[in-house]
C-alpha positions as CSV (number, residue, x, y, z in Angstrom):
1,M,18.0,27.0,-3.5
2,S,18.5,30.1,-5.8
3,L,21.8,31.3,-7.4
4,G,24.2,34.1,-6.3
5,L,23.2,34.3,-2.5
6,S,25.8,34.8,0.2
7,L,26.8,32.0,3.0
8,I,26.7,33.8,6.2
9,L,28.1,32.6,9.8
10,E,26.6,33.6,12.8
11,Q,28.6,33.1,16.0
12,L,29.3,29.4,14.6
13,S,31.5,27.3,17.1
14,I,32.6,23.8,17.0
15,G,35.4,22.4,19.0
16,E,38.1,24.7,20.2
17,L,36.9,27.0,17.7
18,L,35.4,30.3,19.4
19,P,32.0,31.8,17.9
20,L,32.6,33.2,14.6
21,D,30.8,35.5,12.1
22,L,31.6,35.4,8.9
23,S,29.7,36.2,5.4
24,I,31.1,34.8,1.8
25,A,29.5,36.8,-0.9
26,P,28.1,35.3,-4.1
27,G,31.1,34.4,-6.4
28,E,33.6,34.4,-3.5
29,I,36.2,32.4,-3.4
30,L,37.6,32.2,1.0
31,C,40.5,30.2,1.4
32,L,40.8,29.0,5.0
33,S,44.2,27.6,5.9
34,G,45.8,26.6,9.4
35,A,47.6,24.1,11.3
36,S,46.7,20.7,11.0
37,G,44.1,19.9,13.8
38,S,43.5,23.5,14.2
39,G,39.8,23.0,12.9
40,K,39.4,23.7,9.3
41,S,37.6,20.5,8.2
42,R,35.4,20.7,11.4
43,L,34.2,24.4,10.3
44,L,33.3,22.5,6.8
45,R,31.3,19.8,8.5
46,A,29.3,22.4,10.6
47,V,28.7,24.5,7.8
48,A,27.5,21.5,6.0
49,D,25.5,20.6,9.2
50,L,27.3,17.2,9.3
51,E,28.3,17.7,13.1
52,P,26.5,19.3,16.4
53,H,27.5,23.3,16.9
54,S,26.1,26.3,18.2
55,G,25.5,29.1,16.4
56,D,23.9,29.2,12.8
57,V,24.6,29.4,9.3
58,W,22.3,31.1,6.6
59,L,22.3,30.9,2.6
60,G,20.4,33.9,1.5
61,E,17.6,34.4,4.0
62,Q,17.7,30.6,4.6
63,A,18.4,29.5,7.9
64,Q,20.4,25.9,8.6
65,S,18.3,25.7,11.8
66,S,15.1,25.7,10.1
67,M,16.0,22.6,7.5
68,A,16.1,19.3,8.0
69,G,20.1,18.5,7.7
70,H,19.7,16.2,4.0
71,L,17.6,19.3,2.4
72,W,20.3,21.9,3.5
73,R,23.1,19.7,2.0
74,R,21.7,19.6,-1.2
75,G,22.3,23.3,-1.5
76,V,25.6,23.6,0.5
77,M,27.7,20.7,-0.3
78,L,30.9,19.4,1.0
79,V,33.2,17.8,-1.0
80,P,35.8,16.2,1.6
81,A,39.3,15.1,1.1
82,E,38.6,11.7,0.7
83,S,35.6,11.3,-1.4
84,H,33.2,8.7,-1.0
85,W,31.9,6.4,-3.3
86,W,29.1,3.6,-2.7
87,A,28.5,1.7,-6.0
88,D,30.7,-0.3,-8.5
89,S,30.8,2.3,-11.8
90,V,31.9,6.0,-11.9
91,G,28.2,6.9,-13.7
92,E,26.2,5.5,-11.0
93,H,27.2,8.1,-8.9
94,F,26.0,10.8,-10.6
95,V,22.3,12.1,-10.9
96,D,22.4,13.6,-13.9
97,E,25.3,12.7,-16.8
98,P,27.8,15.3,-16.4
99,A,28.5,17.5,-19.6
100,I,31.4,16.1,-22.2
101,S,33.2,19.3,-21.9
102,D,33.5,18.7,-18.4
103,I,34.4,15.9,-18.6
104,E,37.2,16.5,-21.0
105,T,38.4,19.8,-19.1
106,L,39.1,17.6,-16.4
107,G,41.3,15.2,-18.2
108,F,39.1,12.1,-19.0
109,E,37.1,10.4,-21.9
110,H,33.5,10.1,-21.9
111,A,34.3,6.2,-21.1
112,V,35.2,7.2,-17.7
113,L,31.6,6.9,-16.8
114,A,31.9,3.2,-17.2
115,W,35.0,2.6,-15.4
116,Q,34.5,0.4,-12.0
117,V,35.5,2.4,-9.2
118,S,38.2,0.3,-8.0
119,R,40.6,1.1,-10.9
120,L,40.3,4.9,-10.3
121,S,43.7,6.6,-8.4
122,S,43.3,8.6,-5.8
123,G,43.4,11.7,-7.6
124,E,40.9,10.4,-10.4
125,K,38.4,9.9,-7.7
126,Q,39.1,13.8,-6.3
127,R,38.5,14.9,-9.8
128,L,35.3,13.1,-10.0
129,A,33.9,13.9,-6.8
130,L,34.5,17.5,-7.9
131,L,32.4,16.6,-11.0
132,R,29.9,14.7,-9.1
133,T,29.1,17.6,-6.8
134,L,28.9,20.4,-9.3
135,C,26.7,18.6,-11.8
136,R,24.2,18.4,-8.6
137,E,24.3,22.8,-8.6
138,P,24.4,23.9,-5.0
139,S,24.3,26.9,-4.1
140,A,27.4,27.0,-2.1
141,L,30.6,24.9,-1.8
142,L,32.5,23.7,1.0
143,L,35.8,22.4,-0.6
144,D,38.6,20.5,2.0
145,E,41.7,20.5,0.3
146,P,40.4,19.8,-3.4
147,T,43.4,19.1,-5.2
148,A,45.8,17.4,-2.5
149,N,45.9,14.2,-4.5
150,L,46.6,16.0,-7.8
151,D,49.8,16.2,-9.7
152,E,51.0,20.4,-10.7
153,A,49.1,20.0,-14.2
154,N,45.7,19.0,-12.9
155,V,46.2,21.0,-10.2
156,R,45.9,23.8,-12.2
157,R,43.3,22.5,-14.7
158,V,41.1,21.5,-11.8
159,E,41.8,25.3,-10.4
160,A,40.8,26.9,-14.0
161,W,37.6,24.6,-14.0
162,L,36.3,25.6,-10.6
163,A,37.2,29.0,-10.7
164,A,35.3,29.3,-13.7
165,R,32.2,27.5,-12.4
166,I,31.9,29.0,-9.0
167,R,31.9,32.7,-11.2
168,Q,29.4,31.5,-13.6
169,R,26.9,30.7,-10.6
170,G,27.8,32.7,-8.2
171,S,28.4,30.4,-5.3
172,P,29.9,31.3,-2.4
173,V,33.1,28.8,-1.7
174,I,35.1,28.0,1.4
175,W,38.2,26.4,0.3
176,V,40.5,24.7,2.4
177,A,44.0,25.1,1.2
178,H,47.6,24.7,2.5
179,D,49.7,25.6,-0.4
180,S,50.4,29.4,-0.4
181,A,50.9,29.6,-4.3
182,Q,47.5,28.0,-5.0
183,I,45.9,30.5,-2.4
184,A,47.4,33.3,-4.0
185,R,46.0,32.0,-7.3
186,V,42.3,31.2,-6.4
187,A,41.6,33.2,-3.2
188,D,39.6,36.5,-3.3
189,R,40.0,36.3,0.7
190,H,42.1,34.3,3.0
191,L,41.8,33.5,6.8
192,R,43.7,31.5,9.1
193,I,42.5,29.3,12.0
194,E,45.0,30.7,14.9
195,A,44.3,29.9,18.4
196,G,40.4,29.0,17.6
197,Q,39.9,32.5,16.0
198,L,39.7,33.6,12.2
199,V,42.2,36.0,11.3
200,N,43.2,37.7,8.1
201,S,46.0,36.2,6.4
202,A,46.9,39.4,4.6
203,T,48.3,41.4,8.0
204,S,51.0,40.0,10.3
205,E,50.6,37.3,12.9
206,E,49.4,40.0,15.5
207,A,46.0,40.9,13.5
208,S,43.1,41.3,15.0
209,P,40.1,38.5,15.0
210,W,38.2,38.9,12.0
211,T,34.6,39.4,12.8
């Protein structure tokens, strides 16, 4: 899949979410917020083709419905709030070795690749899961509270690194976040899920549904 493509949701619906239309431009960070249980994570899972849903998703001119799920997820990658680790060492989870500059930017040394996963804190797992994902160079990113387990210094570190990589690659991004200060720093656009619909958070609670 190529760089610089739009991510387009057409009449997508899952769970209690009403059918929605949404377009995220290349290099745009769309922050998504809403109450617990409102459907934020399920929406990301639908876009990643990890749960059955109605409607369709497009990456450029490629429809999700026309591809096998595992192939779709090579280009549209989800980083869940709790990352999955299946091998003993950190390095075994990387298809290609990450650049030392990225490792250091995220606060590690090259030796981290030899670490046992069992020694990692939740925050270290979260940073390394992001690195693991971006090393695969997806065309679009789905981020489910990617800094939830980090202290403030590492939150800022990860925000800056992610934003730079997103702009560089022109990736459309849906970033689930609950921290209003973080949203103000990273979002090009901010939508909320309210009563099963997306509303523009820049306006009052009486805003019209965003379509």
